[in-house]
C-alpha positions in Angstrom: 25.1 -19.2 232.9 27.4 -22.2 232.9 24.8 -24.2 231.0 24.6 -21.5 228.4 23.5 -22.3 224.9 26.7 -23.1 222.8 25.3 -21.5 219.8 27.4 -18.2 219.3 25.0 -15.2 219.0 25.2 -13.0 215.9 23.6 -9.8 214.8 20.7 -9.7 212.3 19.9 -7.0 209.7 17.1 -6.1 212.0 19.6 -5.1 214.6 21.5 -3.2 212.0 18.3 -1.2 211.0 17.5 -0.6 214.7 20.9 1.1 215.3 20.8 3.0 212.0 17.3 4.3 213.1 18.8 5.3 216.4 21.4 7.5 214.4 18.5 9.2 212.5 16.5 9.7 215.7 19.6 11.2 217.2 20.1 13.6 214.3 16.4 14.4 214.5 16.4 15.2 218.2 19.7 17.2 218.1 18.7 19.1 214.9 21.8 18.1 213.0 22.2 16.7 209.4 25.2 14.4 209.7 27.0 12.5 212.4 30.8 12.4 212.7 31.5 9.3 214.9 35.2 8.9 216.1 36.2 5.4 217.0 39.5 4.7 219.1 42.1 2.3 217.7 41.4 -1.3 218.0 42.9 -3.2 221.0 42.3 -0.1 223.3 40.8 -2.1 226.2 39.6 -1.8 228.8 37.1 1.0 228.4 37.1 0.9 224.6 35.5 3.8 222.8 34.0 2.2 219.8 30.7 4.1 218.7 32.1 3.5 215.3 31.4 -0.3 215.5 27.9 0.3 216.8 27.0 1.5 213.4 29.4 -0.6 211.1 29.6 -4.1 212.8 33.3 -3.9 211.5 36.8 -3.8 213.0 37.1 -0.9 215.5 39.2 2.1 214.8 37.3 4.1 212.1 35.6 7.5 211.7 32.1 7.0 210.7 30.3 9.9 208.6 26.5 9.1 208.8 24.3 11.5 206.7 20.7 11.7 207.8 18.5 9.0 206.1 21.5 7.6 204.2 23.9 4.7 204.8 27.0 5.3 206.9 30.5 5.9 205.5 33.3 4.3 207.2 36.8 5.7 207.0 39.2 3.1 208.3 42.9 3.5 209.4 44.6 1.0 207.1 44.1 -0.8 203.9 44.1 -4.1 205.9 40.6 -3.2 207.0 39.5 -3.3 203.4 41.2 -6.6 202.8 39.3 -7.9 205.8 36.3 -6.6 204.4 36.8 -8.4 201.1 37.6 -11.6 202.9 34.3 -11.4 204.9 32.6 -11.3 201.5 34.2 -14.6 200.6 32.9 -16.3 203.8 29.4 -14.4 203.9 30.3 -12.8 207.2 27.8 -10.2 208.0 29.3 -6.7 207.9 27.0 -3.6 207.3 29.1 -1.3 205.2 28.9 -1.4 201.4 32.3 -1.3 199.6 31.7 2.1 198.0 31.1 3.4 201.6 34.5 2.4 202.9 37.5 4.6 202.5 41.0 4.3 203.8 42.8 7.2 205.5 41.6 8.1 209.0 42.8 11.7 209.0 41.1 15.0 209.3 42.1 16.2 205.8 40.7 13.1 204.3 37.5 13.5 206.2 37.1 17.1 204.8 37.8 15.8 201.2 35.1 13.1 201.7 32.7 15.8 202.9 33.4 17.8 199.8 32.9 15.0 197.4 29.6 14.2 199.2 28.3 17.8 199.2 28.2 17.9 202.9 30.5 20.9 203.6 27.8 23.4 204.8 25.8 21.0 207.0 25.2 20.9 210.7 27.2 18.1 212.3 26.7 16.2 215.4 30.1 14.8 216.8 30.6 11.7 218.9 34.0 11.8 220.5 34.4 15.3 221.9 32.8 14.8 225.4 34.2 13.2 228.4 34.3 9.4 228.4 35.8 8.3 231.8 37.8 6.8 233.1 40.3 7.2 230.3 39.1 10.1 228.1 38.2 12.9 230.5 38.8 15.4 227.6 37.2 13.4 224.9 38.7 10.7 222.6 38.9 12.8 219.3 42.6 13.6 218.6 43.4 17.3 218.5 45.0 17.4 215.1 42.1 15.5 213.4 39.4 17.8 215.0 41.3 21.1 214.2 41.7 20.0 210.6 38.0 19.2 210.3 37.1 22.5 211.9 39.5 24.6 209.6 38.5 22.5 206.4 34.8 22.9 206.9 34.4 26.7 207.8 30.8 26.9 206.7 29.6 24.0 208.7 28.3 24.0 212.4 29.2 21.4 214.9 27.8 20.2 218.2 28.6 17.4 220.7 26.0 14.7 220.8 27.8 12.0 222.7 25.4 12.3 225.8 22.4 11.8 223.7 24.0 8.8 221.9 24.6 7.3 225.3 21.0 7.8 226.3 19.8 6.1 223.1 22.3 3.3 222.8 22.6 2.3 226.4 19.3 0.4 226.5 20.2 -3.0 224.9 18.1 -4.9 222.5 17.5 -8.7 223.0 20.1 -9.5 220.4 22.6 -7.4 222.4 21.6 -8.9 225.6 22.4 -12.4 224.2 25.9 -11.0 223.2 26.4 -9.8 226.7 25.3 -13.1 228.2 28.0 -14.9 226.1 30.7 -12.2 227.2 29.6 -12.7 230.9 29.8 -16.4 230.5 33.3 -16.1 229.2 34.3 -13.8 232.1 32.9 -16.2 234.6 35.1 -19.0 233.1 38.0 -16.8 233.3 37.6 -16.1 236.9 37.0 -19.9 237.8 40.2 -20.5 235.8 42.1 -18.0 237.9 40.7 -19.7 241.1 41.7 -23.2 240.1 45.3 -21.8 239.2 45.7 -20.2 242.7 47.7 -22.0 245.4 50.9 -21.1 247.4 54.1 -21.2 245.4 52.6 -20.2 242.0 53.6 -16.8 240.6 51.1 -14.1 239.6 51.7 -14.4 236.0 50.5 -18.1 236.1 47.2 -17.2 237.5 47.1 -14.3 234.9 47.8 -16.8 232.1 45.0 -19.0 233.3 42.4 -16.3 232.9 43.7 -15.3 229.5 43.7 -18.9 228.3 40.1 -19.3 229.4 39.1 -16.2 227.5 40.3 -17.4 224.1 39.2 -21.0 224.7 35.6 -20.0 225.2 35.5 -17.4 222.3 35.9 -14.2 224.1 38.3 -11.4 223.8 40.3 -9.4 226.2 43.7 -7.5 226.3 44.5 -7.4 230.0 43.5 -8.4 233.5 44.1 -5.8 236.4 45.7 -7.8 239.3 47.6 -7.6 242.5 48.2 -9.8 245.5 49.6 -10.0 249.0 48.7 -9.9 252.7 47.6 -6.5 252.1 47.2 -4.6 248.8 46.0 -1.2 248.0 46.8 -0.7 244.3 44.6 -1.0 241.4 45.8 -1.6 237.9 47.9 -3.8 235.7 50.3 -6.2 237.4 53.5 -4.2 237.8 55.5 -6.8 235.9 53.6 -5.8 232.7 55.0 -2.5 232.5 58.1 -2.7 234.8 60.9 -5.3 234.4 60.5 -7.1 237.6 59.6 -10.5 239.1 56.0 -11.5 239.4 55.2 -12.1 243.1 55.0 -15.6 244.4 51.6 -16.4 246.1 51.7 -17.4 249.8 49.2 -18.6 252.1 47.3 -15.9 253.8 47.3 -13.7 250.6 44.4 -12.1 248.9 44.5 -11.9 245.1 42.5 -9.0 243.7 41.6 -8.7 240.1 39.5 -7.2 237.5 38.6 -9.3 234.6 37.5 -7.9 231.3 35.6 -9.9 228.7 34.4 -8.8 225.4 32.4 -10.4 222.6 30.9 -8.6 219.7 32.5 -5.3 221.0 30.1 -5.6 224.2 32.1 -5.8 227.3 31.3 -7.4 230.6 33.5 -6.9 233.8 34.0 -9.3 236.7 35.8 -8.5 240.1 37.3 -11.8 241.6 39.0 -11.6 245.1 40.6 -15.0 245.9 41.4 -15.8 249.5 44.4 -18.1 249.7 43.8 -20.2 252.9 43.0 -18.4 256.1 43.1 -14.5 255.7 43.3 -11.6 258.1 39.8 -11.0 259.8 39.7 -7.5 258.4 39.6 -9.0 254.9 36.5 -11.1 256.0 34.9 -7.7 257.3 35.7 -6.0 254.2 34.3 -8.8 252.1 31.0 -8.9 254.1 30.6 -5.1 253.4 31.4 -5.3 249.8 28.8 -8.3 249.4 26.1 -6.3 251.1 27.0 -3.4 248.9 26.5 -5.6 245.8 23.2 -7.0 247.1 21.9 -3.5 247.8 22.9 -2.3 244.3 21.2 -5.4 242.6 18.0 -4.6 244.6 17.9 -0.9 243.5 19.0 -1.5 239.9 15.4 -1.2 238.7 13.5 0.7 235.9 12.5 4.1 237.1 15.0 4.4 239.9 17.9 7.1 239.5 21.5 6.1 239.3 22.0 8.1 242.6 19.6 5.8 244.3 21.7 2.9 243.6 25.1 4.5 244.4 23.8 5.6 247.8 22.4 2.1 248.6 25.8 0.6 247.7 27.6 3.1 249.8 25.8 2.3 253.1 27.5 -0.9 254.0 31.0 0.8 253.4 30.0 3.6 255.8 28.7 1.3 258.4 31.9 -0.8 258.2 34.1 2.3 258.5 35.6 1.4 255.3 37.1 3.4 252.3 37.5 2.3 248.8 40.2 2.3 246.1 37.9 2.9 243.0 34.2 3.6 242.2 31.6 1.2 243.3 29.7 1.0 240.0 29.7 2.4 236.5 27.8 1.9 233.3 29.2 -0.4 230.7 28.9 -0.9 226.9 28.8 2.1 226.9 30.6 3.8 229.8 29.3 7.2 230.9 27.8 6.9 234.5 30.2 6.5 237.5 29.1 6.1 241.1 31.6 6.8 243.9 31.1 6.5 247.7 32.1 8.8 250.5 35.7 7.9 251.1 38.0 7.0 248.3 41.9 6.8 248.5 41.9 7.4 252.2 45.6 6.6 252.9 48.0 8.7 254.8 50.6 8.2 252.2 48.4 10.1 249.6 49.2 13.4 251.5 52.9 13.0 250.3 51.8 13.4 246.4 50.8 16.3 244.5 47.2 17.3 244.4 45.3 14.0 244.1 42.0 14.9 242.5 39.1 12.4 243.7 37.2 10.5 241.0 33.8 12.1 240.7 30.4 10.6 240.6 28.8 11.3 237.2 25.3 11.1 236.2 23.6 10.6 239.6 20.4 12.2 238.3 20.1 9.7 235.3 16.8 7.7 235.4 17.5 4.1 234.8 15.7 2.2 232.1 15.2 -1.6 231.5 18.1 -2.9 229.4 20.8 -0.6 230.6 24.1 -2.4 231.8 26.3 -1.7 234.7 29.5 -3.1 236.1 29.2 -3.6 239.8 32.6 -3.4 241.7 31.9 -2.7 245.4 35.2 -2.4 247.0 35.9 -1.9 250.6 39.1 -1.4 252.5 39.5 -1.8 256.1 42.9 -0.2 256.9 45.1 -1.7 254.2 42.9 -4.8 253.6 41.0 -4.5 250.4 38.3 -6.6 249.1 36.7 -6.0 245.6 33.7 -8.1 244.4 31.2 -7.9 241.6 30.1 -8.5 238.0 27.8 -7.2 235.3 24.1 -6.5 236.1 21.3 -5.4 233.7 18.6 -3.1 234.8 15.2 -5.1 235.2 11.7 -4.0 235.8 11.8 -4.8 239.5 15.7 -5.1 240.2 18.9 -6.1 238.6 19.4 -9.1 236.5 22.7 -10.7 237.3 24.8 -12.1 234.4 27.3 -13.9 236.6 27.8 -15.2 240.2 31.3 -16.5 241.1 33.2 -13.2 241.4 30.2 -11.6 243.4 31.5 -13.3 246.6 34.9 -13.9 248.1 36.4 -16.7 246.2 38.4 -19.2 248.3 41.3 -21.2 246.7 41.6 -24.9 247.6 44.6 -27.2 246.8 
């Protein structure tokens, strides 16, 4: 990946037509006349919910109305999206929505008005945005007021959720999409490498974080955040505490482990990377956890093949954790671009301190029975904790005919800082 072609990939009109055909296939199979596609606000990374951009190739954050066998309508959130659309016309940038099909006003009442103007008030609607989209939208992404206004404003229409079918049709990537994913993965690889090179005793966490963010923009990628923590033991998983609490970033010391999750996005296709960086000699339990996590990764790559079930992959990835007597802080694997499938091992959040909290519901595995198809994409994040010594490894892998196709390498093993 480091020798990747420097030509930035773009989407052709053939890719647009392929996606619009998927919309019509979805409507045909679900017996609906129109799709309502909710897109979350822009900048809502990680785990962005952006099926709107799948059909528009425009800024995220719209509601798409897609009548069967017609062109989609994009209802954007602000007039600035229209201004950007005009500017794109000046530079011949390829968007897919014609001006007459772009409206401003991402509100339920405006959606109802557009349906009335277009003669769609008594149709059967398929809705994307109502079903769970873990890990952030377990009750769906569509806002309550927007949805209730649509329901009340279209009393003669029928509605059904079609998000699961959309996942099935859109999760298998085209060759053009795979090229975009490769670009994103290469950016993520460079972010991890920059973080490794910035790591040494005496630097603060924010300096390592800044190195990763800078590498993302330098190499033409996009991200909004990096999950990160450090210490001689560390069991958390999330944003660095200094990003949401007023406190000093931690100073790195020899013997620390830096744990991070790097999100790289390009063309609204995200890849994920899981760097664990050892700062000099680390506790033997970190080494044991790293060996188990690496074996879990290798097992998963081997099993990620066309025709296998997602459950087969999760089972194979869990075995090394079980053999090591370890537990884990988050899922081992999940689908990406889009999300939808999550694989969790046997032991999660096994800390005595957890008993001091209110009921701590475990993250469930989702979609274990799903049959894998060539071109589906997964974030591998095998993580193993021995006591309070946690290692998290992994990257982004595509389902292949005979096994997984790895898009990156450096974060799939324990990385070791030198200075």
